[in-house]
C-alpha positions as YAML, in Angstrom:
chain: A
units: angstrom
residues:
- id: 1
  name: MET
  ca: [31.86, 124.82, 114.04]
- id: 2
  name: THR
  ca: [34.50, 122.76, 114.71]
- id: 3
  name: GLN
  ca: [36.26, 123.71, 111.34]
- id: 4
  name: VAL
  ca: [36.59, 127.27, 112.96]
- id: 5
  name: THR
  ca: [36.78, 126.02, 116.41]
- id: 6
  name: ASP
  ca: [39.95, 124.38, 114.80]
- id: 7
  name: PHE
  ca: [41.23, 126.92, 113.14]
- id: 8
  name: VAL
  ca: [40.81, 129.71, 116.28]
- id: 9
  name: ASP
  ca: [43.58, 127.17, 117.99]
- id: 10
  name: LEU
  ca: [45.49, 126.98, 115.07]
- id: 11
  name: TYR
  ca: [46.51, 130.50, 115.00]
- id: 12
  name: ARG
  ca: [46.59, 130.98, 118.54]
- id: 13
  name: GLU
  ca: [48.86, 128.52, 118.69]
- id: 14
  name: LYS
  ca: [50.93, 130.30, 115.89]
- id: 15
  name: CYS
  ca: [51.14, 133.27, 117.94]
- id: 16
  name: ARG
  ca: [52.15, 131.77, 120.85]
- id: 17
  name: SER
  ca: [55.03, 129.74, 118.53]
- id: 18
  name: TYR
  ca: [55.95, 133.60, 117.00]
- id: 19
  name: THR
  ca: [55.80, 135.79, 120.29]
- id: 20
  name: THR
  ca: [59.05, 132.88, 121.27]
- id: 21
  name: VAL
  ca: [61.01, 133.11, 118.50]
- id: 22
  name: MET
  ca: [60.57, 136.74, 118.86]
- id: 23
  name: LYS
  ca: [61.45, 136.63, 122.88]
- id: 24
  name: THR
  ca: [64.19, 134.74, 121.81]
- id: 25
  name: HIS
  ca: [65.66, 136.80, 119.65]
- id: 26
  name: ARG
  ca: [65.40, 139.97, 122.04]
- id: 27
  name: GLN
  ca: [67.39, 137.75, 124.03]
- id: 28
  name: ASP
  ca: [70.19, 136.30, 121.47]
- id: 29
  name: THR
  ca: [70.64, 140.49, 120.58]
- id: 30
  name: ASP
  ca: [70.36, 141.62, 123.58]
- id: 31
  name: PRO
  ca: [74.89, 142.25, 123.86]
- id: 32
  name: SER
  ca: [75.45, 141.71, 127.56]
- id: 33
  name: ARG
  ca: [74.26, 137.85, 126.45]
- id: 34
  name: ARG
  ca: [76.06, 137.57, 122.79]
- id: 35
  name: GLY
  ca: [79.59, 139.33, 124.10]
- id: 36
  name: GLY
  ca: [78.78, 143.03, 122.32]
- id: 37
  name: CYS
  ca: [81.28, 145.66, 123.02]
- id: 38
  name: GLN
  ca: [80.91, 146.42, 126.52]
- id: 39
  name: TYR
  ca: [83.71, 149.55, 126.29]
- id: 40
  name: ALA
  ca: [83.26, 152.31, 123.64]
- id: 41
  name: LEU
  ca: [82.09, 155.87, 122.68]
- id: 42
  name: ARG
  ca: [80.48, 157.45, 119.67]
- id: 43
  name: ARG
  ca: [79.94, 161.09, 119.17]
- id: 44
  name: GLY
  ca: [76.49, 162.68, 119.16]
- id: 45
  name: LEU
  ca: [75.24, 166.39, 118.21]
- id: 46
  name: GLY
  ca: [76.32, 167.93, 120.86]
- id: 47
  name: THR
  ca: [77.01, 164.82, 122.39]
- id: 48
  name: TRP
  ca: [79.12, 161.88, 123.17]
- id: 49
  name: GLU
  ca: [77.58, 158.53, 124.09]
- id: 50
  name: VAL
  ca: [79.53, 156.65, 126.07]
- id: 51
  name: THR
  ca: [79.25, 152.40, 126.76]
- id: 52
  name: TYR
  ca: [80.34, 151.72, 130.11]
- id: 53
  name: GLU
  ca: [80.08, 148.21, 131.65]
- id: 54
  name: GLY
  ca: [77.83, 147.67, 128.80]
- id: 55
  name: ARG
  ca: [75.08, 150.41, 130.21]
- id: 56
  name: ARG
  ca: [74.84, 153.13, 127.96]
- id: 57
  name: ASP
  ca: [74.09, 156.89, 128.47]
- id: 58
  name: SER
  ca: [75.02, 159.95, 127.03]
- id: 59
  name: PHE
  ca: [76.93, 163.49, 128.30]
- id: 60
  name: ARG
  ca: [77.64, 166.86, 126.73]
- id: 61
  name: ASP
  ca: [80.42, 167.73, 124.61]
- id: 62
  name: GLU
  ca: [82.70, 169.76, 125.65]
- id: 63
  name: GLN
  ca: [86.53, 170.20, 124.57]
- id: 64
  name: GLY
  ca: [88.32, 168.05, 127.84]
- id: 65
  name: ALA
  ca: [86.32, 165.02, 125.83]
- id: 66
  name: GLU
  ca: [88.60, 165.05, 122.74]
- id: 67
  name: TYR
  ca: [92.33, 164.61, 124.88]
- id: 68
  name: VAL
  ca: [90.26, 162.15, 126.91]
- id: 69
  name: VAL
  ca: [88.60, 160.25, 123.77]
- id: 70
  name: TRP
  ca: [91.76, 159.68, 122.51]
- id: 71
  name: LEU
  ca: [93.54, 158.98, 125.50]
- id: 72
  name: LEU
  ca: [91.15, 155.61, 126.16]
- id: 73
  name: LEU
  ca: [91.41, 154.35, 122.22]
- id: 74
  name: HIS
  ca: [95.41, 155.21, 122.11]
- id: 75
  name: PRO
  ca: [96.50, 154.01, 125.49]
- id: 76
  name: PRO
  ca: [100.32, 155.04, 125.02]
- id: 77
  name: PRO
  ca: [102.96, 152.83, 125.96]
- id: 78
  name: LYS
  ca: [104.75, 155.87, 127.72]
- id: 79
  name: PRO
  ca: [103.19, 159.39, 128.88]
- id: 80
  name: ILE
  ca: [102.60, 161.90, 126.10]
- id: 81
  name: HIS
  ca: [103.37, 165.30, 126.17]
- id: 82
  name: ALA
  ca: [100.35, 167.81, 126.02]
- id: 83
  name: VAL
  ca: [101.31, 169.24, 123.01]
- id: 84
  name: THR
  ca: [101.37, 165.91, 120.79]
- id: 85
  name: LEU
  ca: [98.10, 164.90, 122.76]
- id: 86
  name: ALA
  ca: [96.82, 168.22, 121.50]
- id: 87
  name: LEU
  ca: [98.09, 167.95, 118.14]
- id: 88
  name: GLU
  ca: [96.79, 164.09, 117.65]
- id: 89
  name: ALA
  ca: [93.37, 164.82, 119.79]
- id: 90
  name: ARG
  ca: [91.96, 167.20, 117.54]
- id: 91
  name: PRO
  ca: [88.68, 167.09, 115.97]
- id: 92
  name: ALA
  ca: [88.69, 165.19, 112.08]
- id: 93
  name: PRO
  ca: [87.69, 167.55, 109.18]
- id: 94
  name: GLY
  ca: [84.60, 168.07, 109.17]
- id: 95
  name: ASP
  ca: [84.24, 167.05, 113.03]
- id: 96
  name: THR
  ca: [82.83, 170.10, 115.59]
- id: 97
  name: PRO
  ca: [84.76, 173.22, 112.64]
- id: 98
  name: TRP
  ca: [83.34, 176.05, 115.78]
- id: 99
  name: ALA
  ca: [85.87, 173.77, 118.40]
- id: 100
  name: GLU
  ca: [88.78, 173.34, 116.42]
- id: 101
  name: GLY
  ca: [89.22, 176.61, 115.42]
- id: 102
  name: ILE
  ca: [88.68, 177.41, 119.12]
- id: 103
  name: GLN
  ca: [91.35, 175.11, 120.28]
- id: 104
  name: GLN
  ca: [93.83, 175.79, 117.66]
- id: 105
  name: ARG
  ca: [93.48, 179.66, 118.74]
- id: 106
  name: SER
  ca: [93.92, 179.51, 122.22]
- id: 107
  name: LEU
  ca: [97.11, 176.49, 121.91]
- id: 108
  name: GLY
  ca: [98.21, 177.57, 118.88]
- id: 109
  name: LEU
  ca: [98.57, 174.03, 117.06]
- id: 110
  name: ASP
  ca: [98.43, 176.18, 113.81]
- id: 111
  name: ASP
  ca: [102.64, 176.68, 114.41]
- id: 112
  name: ALA
  ca: [103.04, 173.19, 116.86]
- id: 113
  name: GLU
  ca: [101.36, 171.38, 113.41]
- id: 114
  name: THR
  ca: [103.83, 173.35, 111.36]
- id: 115
  name: ILE
  ca: [106.89, 172.74, 113.30]
- id: 116
  name: ARG
  ca: [105.97, 169.39, 113.41]
- id: 117
  name: ASP
  ca: [105.71, 168.85, 109.50]
- id: 118
  name: LEU
  ca: [109.71, 170.66, 109.34]
- id: 119
  name: ARG
  ca: [110.39, 167.58, 111.54]
- id: 120
  name: ARG
  ca: [108.78, 165.16, 109.49]
- id: 121
  name: GLN
  ca: [110.71, 166.44, 106.37]
- id: 122
  name: ALA
  ca: [113.85, 167.18, 107.46]
- id: 123
  name: ARG
  ca: [113.85, 163.11, 109.12]
- id: 124
  name: GLN
  ca: [112.90, 161.93, 105.58]
- id: 125
  name: LEU
  ca: [115.81, 164.22, 104.23]
- id: 126
  name: GLU
  ca: [118.30, 162.48, 106.03]
- id: 127
  name: ALA
  ca: [117.06, 159.21, 104.98]
- id: 128
  name: VAL
  ca: [118.04, 159.80, 101.83]
- id: 129
  name: LEU
  ca: [121.29, 161.32, 102.90]
- id: 130
  name: GLU
  ca: [122.02, 158.01, 104.35]
- id: 131
  name: ASP
  ca: [120.09, 156.29, 101.16]
- id: 132
  name: LYS
  ca: [123.72, 153.93, 99.77]
- id: 133
  name: LEU
  ca: [122.08, 153.93, 96.38]
- id: 134
  name: GLU
  ca: [120.61, 157.67, 96.19]
- id: 135
  name: SER
  ca: [122.18, 159.63, 93.98]
- id: 136
  name: GLU
  ca: [124.78, 161.91, 94.24]
- id: 137
  name: PRO
  ca: [123.43, 165.57, 92.94]
- id: 138
  name: VAL
  ca: [119.64, 164.01, 94.88]
- id: 139
  name: LYS
  ca: [122.59, 164.21, 98.21]
- id: 140
  name: ALA
  ca: [123.60, 167.47, 97.43]
- id: 141
  name: GLU
  ca: [119.85, 169.24, 97.02]
- id: 142
  name: ALA
  ca: [118.34, 166.95, 100.04]
- id: 143
  name: ARG
  ca: [120.93, 168.22, 102.41]
- id: 144
  name: ARG
  ca: [120.76, 171.94, 101.18]
- id: 145
  name: GLN
  ca: [116.88, 171.59, 102.51]
- id: 146
  name: ARG
  ca: [117.63, 170.04, 105.35]
- id: 147
  name: GLU
  ca: [119.68, 172.32, 106.89]
- id: 148
  name: ASP
  ca: [117.32, 175.18, 105.57]
- id: 149
  name: ILE
  ca: [115.02, 173.43, 108.22]
- id: 150
  name: LEU
  ca: [116.92, 173.20, 110.62]
- id: 151
  name: GLU
  ca: [118.42, 176.58, 110.67]
- id: 152
  name: PHE
  ca: [114.85, 177.65, 110.94]
- id: 153
  name: LEU
  ca: [113.69, 175.30, 113.62]
- id: 154
  name: ARG
  ca: [116.83, 177.13, 115.67]
- id: 155
  name: LYS
  ca: [115.47, 180.07, 115.51]
- id: 156
  name: ASN
  ca: [111.57, 179.46, 115.58]
- id: 157
  name: PRO
  ca: [111.55, 177.02, 118.31]
- id: 158
  name: TRP
  ca: [108.12, 177.53, 119.09]
- id: 159
  name: ARG
  ca: [108.07, 174.56, 121.70]
- id: 160
  name: SER
  ca: [109.53, 177.35, 124.16]
- id: 161
  name: ARG
  ca: [108.90, 176.91, 128.01]
- id: 162
  name: ASP
  ca: [106.05, 179.50, 127.68]
- id: 163
  name: CYS
  ca: [104.16, 177.75, 124.86]
- id: 164
  name: ALA
  ca: [104.56, 174.38, 126.03]
- id: 165
  name: GLN
  ca: [103.38, 175.61, 129.55]
- id: 166
  name: LYS
  ca: [100.45, 177.16, 128.52]
- id: 167
  name: CYS
  ca: [99.50, 174.02, 126.45]
- id: 168
  name: VAL
  ca: [99.86, 171.87, 129.26]
- id: 169
  name: ARG
  ca: [97.63, 174.31, 131.08]
- id: 170
  name: ALA
  ca: [94.86, 174.53, 129.40]
- id: 171
  name: ILE
  ca: [94.70, 170.48, 128.70]
- id: 172
  name: THR
  ca: [95.33, 170.04, 132.26]
- id: 173
  name: MET
  ca: [91.47, 172.73, 132.94]
- id: 174
  name: ALA
  ca: [89.33, 170.76, 130.21]
- id: 175
  name: ILE
  ca: [89.81, 166.99, 131.70]
- id: 176
  name: LYS
  ca: [89.64, 168.08, 135.18]
- id: 177
  name: ARG
  ca: [86.69, 170.43, 133.93]
- id: 178
  name: LEU
  ca: [84.91, 167.36, 132.12]
- id: 179
  name: HIS
  ca: [86.29, 164.98, 134.91]
- id: 180
  name: CYS
  ca: [84.48, 167.36, 137.33]
- id: 181
  name: ASN
  ca: [80.94, 167.21, 135.51]
- id: 182
  name: LEU
  ca: [80.90, 163.78, 135.26]
- id: 183
  name: ALA
  ca: [81.68, 162.80, 138.47]
- id: 184
  name: ARG
  ca: [78.44, 165.65, 139.60]
- id: 185
  name: ALA
  ca: [76.32, 164.50, 136.90]
- id: 186
  name: VAL
  ca: [72.46, 162.85, 138.20]
- id: 187
  name: ASP
  ca: [69.66, 161.89, 136.68]
- id: 188
  name: ALA
  ca: [66.44, 162.41, 135.88]
- id: 189
  name: GLU
  ca: [65.06, 161.96, 139.36]
- id: 190
  name: GLY
  ca: [68.37, 164.07, 141.03]
- id: 191
  name: LYS
  ca: [69.71, 161.43, 142.13]
- id: 192
  name: PRO
  ca: [73.86, 160.08, 141.47]
- id: 193
  name: HIS
  ca: [74.23, 159.43, 137.47]
- id: 194
  name: PRO
  ca: [74.67, 155.70, 138.48]
- id: 195
  name: ILE
  ca: [76.88, 155.02, 134.45]
- id: 196
  name: LEU
  ca: [79.13, 159.01, 134.36]
- id: 197
  name: GLN
  ca: [79.76, 158.99, 137.79]
- id: 198
  name: ASP
  ca: [80.61, 155.42, 137.36]
- id: 199
  name: PHE
  ca: [82.66, 156.99, 133.64]
- id: 200
  name: ALA
  ca: [84.10, 159.29, 136.24]
- id: 201
  name: ARG
  ca: [85.23, 156.67, 138.51]
- id: 202
  name: HIS
  ca: [86.91, 154.97, 135.66]
- id: 203
  name: LEU
  ca: [88.89, 158.38, 135.02]
- id: 204
  name: TRP
  ca: [90.19, 159.28, 137.71]
- id: 205
  name: LYS
  ca: [91.58, 156.04, 138.92]
- id: 206
  name: HIS
  ca: [93.22, 155.37, 135.02]
- id: 207
  name: LEU
  ca: [93.99, 158.36, 133.14]
- id: 208
  name: ILE
  ca: [94.11, 161.25, 136.20]
- id: 209
  name: VAL
  ca: [96.34, 159.44, 138.36]
- id: 210
  name: PRO
  ca: [98.34, 157.77, 136.19]
- id: 211
  name: SER
  ca: [98.35, 160.56, 134.60]
- id: 212
  name: GLY
  ca: [99.41, 162.86, 137.73]
- id: 213
  name: ARG
  ca: [102.01, 160.55, 139.45]
- id: 214
  name: GLY
  ca: [104.86, 163.37, 140.12]
- id: 215
  name: GLY
  ca: [102.01, 166.33, 140.26]
- id: 216
  name: GLY
  ca: [100.50, 166.15, 143.29]
- id: 217
  name: GLN
  ca: [98.25, 164.34, 144.18]
- id: 218
  name: GLY
  ca: [96.17, 162.00, 142.40]
- id: 219
  name: GLY
  ca: [96.99, 164.92, 139.50]
- id: 220
  name: VAL
  ca: [94.61, 167.33, 141.77]
- id: 221
  name: ARG
  ca: [97.64, 170.02, 141.01]
- id: 222
  name: GLY
  ca: [99.05, 169.92, 138.10]
- id: 223
  name: PHE
  ca: [100.03, 166.55, 135.39]
- id: 224
  name: ALA
  ca: [103.73, 164.89, 136.35]
- id: 225
  name: GLY
  ca: [106.01, 166.81, 133.59]
- id: 226
  name: GLY
  ca: [102.90, 167.38, 131.34]
- id: 227
  name: CYS
  ca: [101.96, 164.37, 130.13]
- id: 228
  name: PHE
  ca: [99.23, 162.59, 129.56]
- id: 229
  name: THR
  ca: [98.45, 158.94, 129.73]
- id: 230
  name: TYR
  ca: [95.65, 155.61, 130.41]
- id: 231
  name: GLU
  ca: [96.14, 152.94, 132.21]
- id: 232
  name: PRO
  ca: [93.29, 150.53, 131.53]
- id: 233
  name: PRO
  ca: [92.45, 147.45, 133.76]
- id: 234
  name: PRO
  ca: [92.99, 143.68, 132.27]
- id: 235
  name: GLY
  ca: [89.94, 143.14, 129.86]
- id: 236
  name: VAL
  ca: [89.16, 146.89, 129.02]
- id: 237
  name: LEU
  ca: [89.59, 147.84, 126.08]
- id: 238
  name: TRP
  ca: [87.86, 151.09, 123.91]
- id: 239
  name: ARG
  ca: [86.22, 151.36, 120.24]
- id: 240
  name: ARG
  ca: [84.92, 154.67, 118.50]
- id: 241
  name: GLU
  ca: [81.44, 153.50, 117.01]
...
């Protein structure tokens, strides 16, 4: 009987030790304790998961999210034009192709991409012409191709005033719509959502207001010059998971 009692006591002690180890393991793996990522974004199925100040939740995917996510992950050293933002923020191949198709048609990005590629080719040909080691026949062909490209660009300027303004309006509306939805988000009890509304305030202060300087009250009436930026506060670094 004594042996049975000793065995039970030993078993209980092992269980207590195991429980203590498990609790310690959970504490050690808690992001707030081990310096985990405090600011992150991850695309889900029809949603975006956001980690803000170590707290995590999700919001519905919409067109404005692509622009906001790109700006958070790639804070530009100076404001970038809407056309550049639209081209850079396009979904990767295979990501929501239906949304990409709508974006392509609404902003005319097919034409914009063609023009950007041609300008890139023109710069590459210019480098060939400046290369002192390149042969004359190669330079002659490069010169001919470059002149053809420049002539095409002169006759087909995609970035006319109307096209550029259309792109600015579309992206401005998309970002503001996303911000509005986040700012009005509520939790399961119908109370202001603590994470999404804090995230909305962050976007207002560090993305919308800086982008709207000179374009109205904090970007309410329009983004300054059709350009967009994100100015993260010290210590804030976003990553994509």
